[in-house]
N, CA, C and O atoms as a Maestro MAE file, in Angstrom:
{
 s_m_m2io_version
 :::
 2.0.0
}

f_m_ct {
 s_m_title
 :::
 protein
 m_atom[200] {
  # First column is atom index #
  i_m_mmod_type
  r_m_x_coord
  r_m_y_coord
  r_m_z_coord
  i_m_residue_number
  s_m_chain_name
  s_m_pdb_residue_name
  s_m_pdb_atom_name
  i_m_atomic_number
  :::
  1 25 4.526 124.443 -49.676 1 A "UNK " " N  " 7
  2 3 3.437 123.428 -48.869 1 A "UNK " " CA " 6
  3 2 3.162 122.382 -49.750 1 A "UNK " " C  " 6
  4 15 2.749 122.489 -50.905 1 A "UNK " " O  " 8
  5 25 3.506 121.014 -48.917 2 A "UNK " " N  " 7
  6 3 3.812 119.483 -49.520 2 A "UNK " " CA " 6
  7 2 1.954 119.168 -49.339 2 A "UNK " " C  " 6
  8 15 1.380 119.300 -48.257 2 A "UNK " " O  " 8
  9 25 1.398 118.835 -50.360 3 A "UNK " " N  " 7
  10 3 0.139 118.221 -50.316 3 A "UNK " " CA " 6
  11 2 -0.210 116.410 -50.233 3 A "UNK " " C  " 6
  12 15 0.393 115.778 -51.100 3 A "UNK " " O  " 8
  13 25 -0.555 116.084 -49.870 4 A "UNK " " N  " 7
  14 3 -0.353 114.365 -49.518 4 A "UNK " " CA " 6
  15 2 -0.692 114.375 -50.297 4 A "UNK " " C  " 6
  16 15 -1.304 115.401 -50.593 4 A "UNK " " O  " 8
  17 25 -0.618 113.374 -51.226 5 A "UNK " " N  " 7
  18 3 -0.573 112.427 -52.867 5 A "UNK " " CA " 6
  19 2 -2.194 111.695 -52.568 5 A "UNK " " C  " 6
  20 15 -2.868 111.342 -53.536 5 A "UNK " " O  " 8
  21 25 -2.483 111.598 -51.770 6 A "UNK " " N  " 7
  22 3 -3.717 110.936 -51.544 6 A "UNK " " CA " 6
  23 2 -4.851 112.613 -52.208 6 A "UNK " " C  " 6
  24 15 -5.380 112.696 -53.316 6 A "UNK " " O  " 8
  25 25 -4.879 113.296 -51.495 7 A "UNK " " N  " 7
  26 3 -5.398 114.473 -51.003 7 A "UNK " " CA " 6
  27 2 -5.562 115.099 -53.453 7 A "UNK " " C  " 6
  28 15 -6.594 115.221 -54.113 7 A "UNK " " O  " 8
  29 25 -4.002 115.298 -53.942 8 A "UNK " " N  " 7
  30 3 -3.658 115.469 -54.900 8 A "UNK " " CA " 6
  31 2 -4.613 114.563 -55.517 8 A "UNK " " C  " 6
  32 15 -5.521 115.199 -56.053 8 A "UNK " " O  " 8
  33 25 -4.731 113.301 -55.632 9 A "UNK " " N  " 7
  34 3 -5.300 112.269 -56.699 9 A "UNK " " CA " 6
  35 2 -6.807 113.069 -57.007 9 A "UNK " " C  " 6
  36 15 -7.245 113.611 -58.022 9 A "UNK " " O  " 8
  37 25 -7.422 112.853 -55.511 10 A "UNK " " N  " 7
  38 3 -8.877 113.481 -55.626 10 A "UNK " " CA " 6
  39 2 -9.273 114.873 -56.159 10 A "UNK " " C  " 6
  40 15 -10.361 115.263 -56.584 10 A "UNK " " O  " 8
  41 25 -8.277 115.418 -56.043 11 A "UNK " " N  " 7
  42 3 -8.650 117.251 -56.753 11 A "UNK " " CA " 6
  43 2 -8.189 117.298 -57.656 11 A "UNK " " C  " 6
  44 15 -8.710 117.998 -58.525 11 A "UNK " " O  " 8
  45 25 -6.560 116.341 -58.034 12 A "UNK " " N  " 7
  46 3 -6.663 116.472 -59.419 12 A "UNK " " CA " 6
  47 2 -8.169 116.648 -60.201 12 A "UNK " " C  " 6
  48 15 -8.511 117.726 -59.715 12 A "UNK " " O  " 8
  49 25 -9.155 116.295 -61.012 13 A "UNK " " N  " 7
  50 3 -9.265 116.129 -62.191 13 A "UNK " " CA " 6
  51 2 -10.294 117.566 -61.656 13 A "UNK " " C  " 6
  52 15 -10.902 117.916 -62.668 13 A "UNK " " O  " 8
  53 25 -10.552 118.170 -60.876 14 A "UNK " " N  " 7
  54 3 -11.528 119.595 -60.231 14 A "UNK " " CA " 6
  55 2 -10.276 120.011 -60.657 14 A "UNK " " C  " 6
  56 15 -10.602 120.224 -61.825 14 A "UNK " " O  " 8
  57 25 -8.943 120.330 -60.618 15 A "UNK " " N  " 7
  58 3 -7.991 121.380 -60.997 15 A "UNK " " CA " 6
  59 2 -7.698 121.370 -62.711 15 A "UNK " " C  " 6
  60 15 -7.665 122.305 -63.511 15 A "UNK " " O  " 8
  61 25 -7.505 119.889 -62.897 16 A "UNK " " N  " 7
  62 3 -7.780 120.057 -64.353 16 A "UNK " " CA " 6
  63 2 -8.872 120.406 -65.322 16 A "UNK " " C  " 6
  64 15 -9.016 120.209 -66.528 16 A "UNK " " O  " 8
  65 25 -9.742 121.114 -64.202 17 A "UNK " " N  " 7
  66 3 -10.545 121.095 -65.069 17 A "UNK " " CA " 6
  67 2 -10.853 122.882 -65.285 17 A "UNK " " C  " 6
  68 15 -10.948 123.447 -66.375 17 A "UNK " " O  " 8
  69 25 -10.949 123.413 -64.166 18 A "UNK " " N  " 7
  70 3 -10.355 124.265 -63.583 18 A "UNK " " CA " 6
  71 2 -8.705 125.454 -64.867 18 A "UNK " " C  " 6
  72 15 -8.320 126.600 -65.101 18 A "UNK " " O  " 8
  73 25 -8.534 124.583 -65.075 19 A "UNK " " N  " 7
  74 3 -7.751 124.533 -66.027 19 A "UNK " " CA " 6
  75 2 -7.462 124.363 -67.367 19 A "UNK " " C  " 6
  76 15 -6.403 124.308 -67.993 19 A "UNK " " O  " 8
  77 25 -8.547 124.296 -67.654 20 A "UNK " " N  " 7
  78 3 -9.354 124.162 -69.031 20 A "UNK " " CA " 6
  79 2 -9.678 125.068 -69.365 20 A "UNK " " C  " 6
  80 15 -9.548 125.704 -70.411 20 A "UNK " " O  " 8
  81 25 -10.460 125.305 -67.874 21 A "UNK " " N  " 7
  82 3 -11.355 126.397 -68.347 21 A "UNK " " CA " 6
  83 2 -10.756 127.953 -68.448 21 A "UNK " " C  " 6
  84 15 -10.880 128.937 -69.179 21 A "UNK " " O  " 8
  85 25 -9.927 127.493 -67.083 22 A "UNK " " N  " 7
  86 3 -8.905 129.032 -67.296 22 A "UNK " " CA " 6
  87 2 -9.270 129.766 -66.387 22 A "UNK " " C  " 6
  88 15 -8.576 130.721 -66.037 22 A "UNK " " O  " 8
  89 25 -10.377 129.486 -65.843 23 A "UNK " " N  " 7
  90 3 -11.463 130.130 -64.718 23 A "UNK " " CA " 6
  91 2 -10.014 129.860 -63.206 23 A "UNK " " C  " 6
  92 15 -9.294 128.960 -62.774 23 A "UNK " " O  " 8
  93 25 -10.250 130.987 -63.002 24 A "UNK " " N  " 7
  94 3 -10.316 130.779 -61.385 24 A "UNK " " CA " 6
  95 2 -11.055 131.378 -60.122 24 A "UNK " " C  " 6
  96 15 -10.886 132.504 -59.655 24 A "UNK " " O  " 8
  97 25 -11.703 130.628 -59.775 25 A "UNK " " N  " 7
  98 3 -12.755 130.594 -58.728 25 A "UNK " " CA " 6
  99 2 -12.573 132.525 -58.174 25 A "UNK " " C  " 6
  100 15 -11.420 132.899 -57.962 25 A "UNK " " O  " 8
  101 25 -13.762 133.597 -57.987 26 A "UNK " " N  " 7
  102 3 -13.016 134.450 -57.630 26 A "UNK " " CA " 6
  103 2 -12.775 134.498 -55.610 26 A "UNK " " C  " 6
  104 15 -12.308 135.524 -55.117 26 A "UNK " " O  " 8
  105 25 -13.210 133.137 -54.581 27 A "UNK " " N  " 7
  106 3 -13.262 133.241 -53.251 27 A "UNK " " CA " 6
  107 2 -11.433 132.204 -53.100 27 A "UNK " " C  " 6
  108 15 -10.954 131.694 -52.088 27 A "UNK " " O  " 8
  109 25 -10.985 132.231 -54.210 28 A "UNK " " N  " 7
  110 3 -10.121 131.730 -54.461 28 A "UNK " " CA " 6
  111 2 -8.511 132.978 -54.416 28 A "UNK " " C  " 6
  112 15 -7.406 133.210 -53.927 28 A "UNK " " O  " 8
  113 25 -9.544 133.386 -55.333 29 A "UNK " " N  " 7
  114 3 -8.294 134.687 -55.541 29 A "UNK " " CA " 6
  115 2 -8.439 135.672 -54.794 29 A "UNK " " C  " 6
  116 15 -7.479 136.441 -54.781 29 A "UNK " " O  " 8
  117 25 -9.629 136.031 -53.917 30 A "UNK " " N  " 7
  118 3 -9.810 137.299 -52.498 30 A "UNK " " CA " 6
  119 2 -8.292 136.396 -51.311 30 A "UNK " " C  " 6
  120 15 -7.421 136.890 -50.596 30 A "UNK " " O  " 8
  121 25 -8.584 135.250 -51.583 31 A "UNK " " N  " 7
  122 3 -8.032 134.538 -49.894 31 A "UNK " " CA " 6
  123 2 -6.425 135.120 -49.930 31 A "UNK " " C  " 6
  124 15 -5.747 135.715 -49.092 31 A "UNK " " O  " 8
  125 25 -6.039 134.437 -51.944 32 A "UNK " " N  " 7
  126 3 -4.958 134.630 -52.147 32 A "UNK " " CA " 6
  127 2 -4.378 135.916 -52.119 32 A "UNK " " C  " 6
  128 15 -3.686 136.304 -51.177 32 A "UNK " " O  " 8
  129 25 -4.675 136.687 -53.267 33 A "UNK " " N  " 7
  130 3 -4.330 138.156 -53.175 33 A "UNK " " CA " 6
  131 2 -5.000 139.104 -52.146 33 A "UNK " " C  " 6
  132 15 -4.571 140.229 -51.889 33 A "UNK " " O  " 8
  133 25 -5.714 138.734 -51.780 34 A "UNK " " N  " 7
  134 3 -6.195 139.968 -50.219 34 A "UNK " " CA " 6
  135 2 -5.502 139.225 -49.094 34 A "UNK " " C  " 6
  136 15 -4.368 139.395 -48.646 34 A "UNK " " O  " 8
  137 25 -6.569 138.246 -48.693 35 A "UNK " " N  " 7
  138 3 -5.137 137.534 -47.274 35 A "UNK " " CA " 6
  139 2 -4.572 137.141 -46.950 35 A "UNK " " C  " 6
  140 15 -4.346 136.691 -45.827 35 A "UNK " " O  " 8
  141 25 -3.881 137.167 -48.272 36 A "UNK " " N  " 7
  142 3 -2.690 136.399 -48.073 36 A "UNK " " CA " 6
  143 2 -2.469 134.795 -48.147 36 A "UNK " " C  " 6
  144 15 -1.346 134.368 -47.878 36 A "UNK " " O  " 8
  145 25 -3.202 134.153 -48.400 37 A "UNK " " N  " 7
  146 3 -2.896 132.732 -48.318 37 A "UNK " " CA " 6
  147 2 -2.549 132.187 -49.366 37 A "UNK " " C  " 6
  148 15 -2.930 132.495 -50.495 37 A "UNK " " O  " 8
  149 25 -1.891 131.441 -49.107 38 A "UNK " " N  " 7
  150 3 -0.588 130.445 -49.800 38 A "UNK " " CA " 6
  151 2 -2.075 129.889 -51.078 38 A "UNK " " C  " 6
  152 15 -3.258 129.750 -50.768 38 A "UNK " " O  " 8
  153 25 -1.668 129.754 -51.987 39 A "UNK " " N  " 7
  154 3 -2.407 129.779 -53.342 39 A "UNK " " CA " 6
  155 2 -3.176 127.818 -53.214 39 A "UNK " " C  " 6
  156 15 -4.290 127.418 -53.552 39 A "UNK " " O  " 8
  157 25 -1.948 127.013 -52.575 40 A "UNK " " N  " 7
  158 3 -3.112 125.928 -52.374 40 A "UNK " " CA " 6
  159 2 -3.898 125.371 -51.643 40 A "UNK " " C  " 6
  160 15 -4.744 124.529 -51.944 40 A "UNK " " O  " 8
  161 25 -3.581 125.952 -50.335 41 A "UNK " " N  " 7
  162 3 -4.207 126.538 -49.108 41 A "UNK " " CA " 6
  163 2 -6.272 126.749 -49.386 41 A "UNK " " C  " 6
  164 15 -7.374 126.390 -48.971 41 A "UNK " " O  " 8
  165 25 -5.582 127.567 -50.355 42 A "UNK " " N  " 7
  166 3 -7.203 128.977 -50.808 42 A "UNK " " CA " 6
  167 2 -8.245 127.943 -51.656 42 A "UNK " " C  " 6
  168 15 -9.460 127.821 -51.502 42 A "UNK " " O  " 8
  169 25 -7.103 127.050 -52.867 43 A "UNK " " N  " 7
  170 3 -7.789 126.104 -53.094 43 A "UNK " " CA " 6
  171 2 -8.280 124.562 -52.687 43 A "UNK " " C  " 6
  172 15 -9.106 123.882 -53.295 43 A "UNK " " O  " 8
  173 25 -7.401 124.139 -51.266 44 A "UNK " " N  " 7
  174 3 -8.816 123.178 -51.045 44 A "UNK " " CA " 6
  175 2 -9.494 123.989 -49.935 44 A "UNK " " C  " 6
  176 15 -10.235 123.127 -49.464 44 A "UNK " " O  " 8
  177 25 -9.699 125.042 -49.256 45 A "UNK " " N  " 7
  178 3 -10.118 125.446 -48.965 45 A "UNK " " CA " 6
  179 2 -11.613 125.538 -49.575 45 A "UNK " " C  " 6
  180 15 -12.650 125.049 -49.128 45 A "UNK " " O  " 8
  181 25 -11.459 126.104 -50.416 46 A "UNK " " N  " 7
  182 3 -12.687 125.921 -51.462 46 A "UNK " " CA " 6
  183 2 -13.298 125.188 -52.713 46 A "UNK " " C  " 6
  184 15 -14.156 125.404 -53.569 46 A "UNK " " O  " 8
  185 25 -12.083 123.858 -52.238 47 A "UNK " " N  " 7
  186 3 -12.815 122.800 -52.401 47 A "UNK " " CA " 6
  187 2 -13.205 121.185 -51.157 47 A "UNK " " C  " 6
  188 15 -13.386 119.968 -51.207 47 A "UNK " " O  " 8
  189 25 -13.143 122.329 -50.186 48 A "UNK " " N  " 7
  190 3 -13.190 121.385 -48.671 48 A "UNK " " CA " 6
  191 2 -12.853 120.341 -48.169 48 A "UNK " " C  " 6
  192 15 -13.425 119.539 -47.431 48 A "UNK " " O  " 8
  193 25 -11.310 120.425 -48.874 49 A "UNK " " N  " 7
  194 3 -10.488 120.117 -48.515 49 A "UNK " " CA " 6
  195 2 -9.442 120.022 -47.058 49 A "UNK " " C  " 6
  196 15 -8.780 119.055 -46.680 49 A "UNK " " O  " 8
  197 25 -9.591 121.575 -46.340 50 A "UNK " " N  " 7
  198 3 -8.746 121.764 -44.986 50 A "UNK " " CA " 6
  199 2 -9.382 121.793 -44.547 50 A "UNK " " C  " 6
  200 15 -9.284 121.939 -43.328 50 A "UNK " " O  " 8
  :::
 }
 m_bond[199] {
  # First column is bond index #
  i_m_from
  i_m_to
  i_m_order
  :::
  1 1 2 1
  2 2 3 1
  3 3 4 2
  4 3 5 1
  5 5 6 1
  6 6 7 1
  7 7 8 2
  8 7 9 1
  9 9 10 1
  10 10 11 1
  11 11 12 2
  12 11 13 1
  13 13 14 1
  14 14 15 1
  15 15 16 2
  16 15 17 1
  17 17 18 1
  18 18 19 1
  19 19 20 2
  20 19 21 1
  21 21 22 1
  22 22 23 1
  23 23 24 2
  24 23 25 1
  25 25 26 1
  26 26 27 1
  27 27 28 2
  28 27 29 1
  29 29 30 1
  30 30 31 1
  31 31 32 2
  32 31 33 1
  33 33 34 1
  34 34 35 1
  35 35 36 2
  36 35 37 1
  37 37 38 1
  38 38 39 1
  39 39 40 2
  40 39 41 1
  41 41 42 1
  42 42 43 1
  43 43 44 2
  44 43 45 1
  45 45 46 1
  46 46 47 1
  47 47 48 2
  48 47 49 1
  49 49 50 1
  50 50 51 1
  51 51 52 2
  52 51 53 1
  53 53 54 1
  54 54 55 1
  55 55 56 2
  56 55 57 1
  57 57 58 1
  58 58 59 1
  59 59 60 2
  60 59 61 1
  61 61 62 1
  62 62 63 1
  63 63 64 2
  64 63 65 1
  65 65 66 1
  66 66 67 1
  67 67 68 2
  68 67 69 1
  69 69 70 1
  70 70 71 1
  71 71 72 2
  72 71 73 1
  73 73 74 1
  74 74 75 1
  75 75 76 2
  76 75 77 1
  77 77 78 1
  78 78 79 1
  79 79 80 2
  80 79 81 1
  81 81 82 1
  82 82 83 1
  83 83 84 2
  84 83 85 1
  85 85 86 1
  86 86 87 1
  87 87 88 2
  88 87 89 1
  89 89 90 1
  90 90 91 1
  91 91 92 2
  92 91 93 1
  93 93 94 1
  94 94 95 1
  95 95 96 2
  96 95 97 1
  97 97 98 1
  98 98 99 1
  99 99 100 2
  100 99 101 1
  101 101 102 1
  102 102 103 1
  103 103 104 2
  104 103 105 1
  105 105 106 1
  106 106 107 1
  107 107 108 2
  108 107 109 1
  109 109 110 1
  110 110 111 1
  111 111 112 2
  112 111 113 1
  113 113 114 1
  114 114 115 1
  115 115 116 2
  116 115 117 1
  117 117 118 1
  118 118 119 1
  119 119 120 2
  120 119 121 1
  121 121 122 1
  122 122 123 1
  123 123 124 2
  124 123 125 1
  125 125 126 1
  126 126 127 1
  127 127 128 2
  128 127 129 1
  129 129 130 1
  130 130 131 1
  131 131 132 2
  132 131 133 1
  133 133 134 1
  134 134 135 1
  135 135 136 2
  136 135 137 1
  137 137 138 1
  138 138 139 1
  139 139 140 2
  140 139 141 1
  141 141 142 1
  142 142 143 1
  143 143 144 2
  144 143 145 1
  145 145 146 1
  146 146 147 1
  147 147 148 2
  148 147 149 1
  149 149 150 1
  150 150 151 1
  151 151 152 2
  152 151 153 1
  153 153 154 1
  154 154 155 1
  155 155 156 2
  156 155 157 1
  157 157 158 1
  158 158 159 1
  159 159 160 2
  160 159 161 1
  161 161 162 1
  162 162 163 1
  163 163 164 2
  164 163 165 1
  165 165 166 1
  166 166 167 1
  167 167 168 2
  168 167 169 1
  169 169 170 1
  170 170 171 1
  171 171 172 2
  172 171 173 1
  173 173 174 1
  174 174 175 1
  175 175 176 2
  176 175 177 1
  177 177 178 1
  178 178 179 1
  179 179 180 2
  180 179 181 1
  181 181 182 1
  182 182 183 1
  183 183 184 2
  184 183 185 1
  185 185 186 1
  186 186 187 1
  187 187 188 2
  188 187 189 1
  189 189 190 1
  190 190 191 1
  191 191 192 2
  192 191 193 1
  193 193 194 1
  194 194 195 1
  195 195 196 2
  196 195 197 1
  197 197 198 1
  198 198 199 1
  199 199 200 2
  :::
 }
}
C-alpha cells in the first residue's frame, strides 16, 4: 500500500515519536494482528487519517 506523500509528511513526526518510545498503541496491534488489517492502514486509522 502506498501512502500519499502529503499524508506521510503529516504523520511522520508521530511515527518518529512512536519509534522513539518503542511502543505501538494497542489499537494498532489489535487491528493488525487480530483483524488482519495492514499495519499502515491500522496506523492511519489510529491517527485519524483514513
